[in-house]
C-alpha positions in Angstrom: 0.0 0.0 0.0 1.4 3.4 -0.9 1.0 6.6 1.0 1.7 10.2 0.1 4.8 12.3 1.0 5.6 16.0 0.6 8.8 18.0 0.9 8.2 21.7 1.7 10.8 24.5 1.5 10.3 26.5 4.7 11.9 29.9 5.1 11.6 30.2 8.9 13.6 30.6 11.2 16.2 29.8 8.5 15.9 28.0 5.2 15.2 24.3 5.5 13.1 21.5 4.0 10.3 19.7 5.9 10.1 16.1 4.8 6.6 14.7 5.6 5.3 11.2 5.4 1.6 10.4 5.6 0.8 8.1 8.5 -2.9 7.8 8.9 -4.3 11.2 9.7 -1.0 12.8 10.5 2.3 13.5 8.9 5.5 12.2 10.4 8.0 15.1 9.9 11.7 15.8 9.8 13.5 19.1 9.2 16.4 18.7 6.7 19.1 21.4 6.7 20.0 20.8 3.0 18.1 20.0 -0.1 17.1 16.3 -0.1 18.9 15.6 -3.4 22.2 17.2 -2.4 23.9 13.9 -3.0 25.2 13.3 0.5 24.0 12.8 4.1 22.4 15.7 5.8 21.4 16.4 9.4 17.7 15.8 10.1 15.6 16.8 13.1 12.5 14.8 14.1 9.7 17.2 14.6 6.2 16.8 16.1 3.7 15.3 13.8 2.1 17.8 11.4 -1.5 18.1 10.1 -2.4 16.1 7.0 -3.5 19.3 5.3 0.2 20.1 4.6 0.2 17.4 1.9 -1.6 20.0 -0.4 -0.7 23.3 1.2 1.5 26.1 0.2 1.5 29.6 1.8 2.0 31.3 5.1 2.4 29.3 8.3 0.4 30.4 11.3 2.1 32.3 14.1 4.3 34.3 11.7 6.5 31.3 11.1 7.3 32.0 7.5 6.1 30.5 4.3 6.2 27.0 2.8 6.3 26.0 -0.9 6.2 22.6 -2.3 9.6 21.2 -3.3 8.4 17.7 -4.2 5.4 15.5 -3.7 4.5 11.9 -4.6 3.9 8.4 -3.2 6.1 6.2 -1.0 6.3 2.7 0.3 7.8 1.7 3.7 10.8 -0.6 3.4 12.0 -0.4 7.0 10.3 1.3 10.0 12.1 0.9 13.3 12.9 3.2 16.2 16.3 4.1 14.9 15.8 3.8 11.1 13.2 4.6 8.5 13.8 3.6 4.9 11.3 4.3 2.2 10.9 4.0 -1.6 10.0 7.4 -3.0 8.3 8.1 -6.3 7.9 11.8 -6.5 8.0 14.6 -9.1 11.7 15.2 -8.4 12.9 12.3 -6.3 12.8 8.7 -7.5 14.7 6.3 -5.3 15.3 5.3 -1.7 15.4 7.7 1.3 16.9 6.6 4.6 16.6 8.3 7.9 18.9 6.9 10.6 19.0 7.9 14.3 22.2 7.7 16.4 20.8 6.3 19.6 23.4 7.9 21.8 23.2 11.5 20.5 19.5 11.2 19.3 20.6 12.9 16.0 19.0 11.8 12.8 20.7 11.7 9.4 19.0 11.7 6.0 20.4 10.3 2.7 18.8 9.6 -0.7 19.8 7.3 -3.4 18.4 7.5 -6.9 17.2 4.3 -8.6 
């Protein structure tokens, strides 16, 4: 079964990308400090779940928290979903491949990397 994902460019408090995966009626979300297709591994921060409406939303964020614009959108399938690792197959408008989010259990830092098919 496939679900939807979206990557939003967010300009507040500094430029970053919100990587969001549909999980039922919520979006599991990470903040990425570099564009997802930058070709390397980038730092990722797990954020609180976001509202499902962000799958289709572009515009101002409430509370004067900047603006979001759609960077990519598409479908994904879970490959691995564990406490310290999420691996998914992405089929988006820009990204087509496998994304992996890995958490260092000691530092609690996440890393994101993407490999094209």
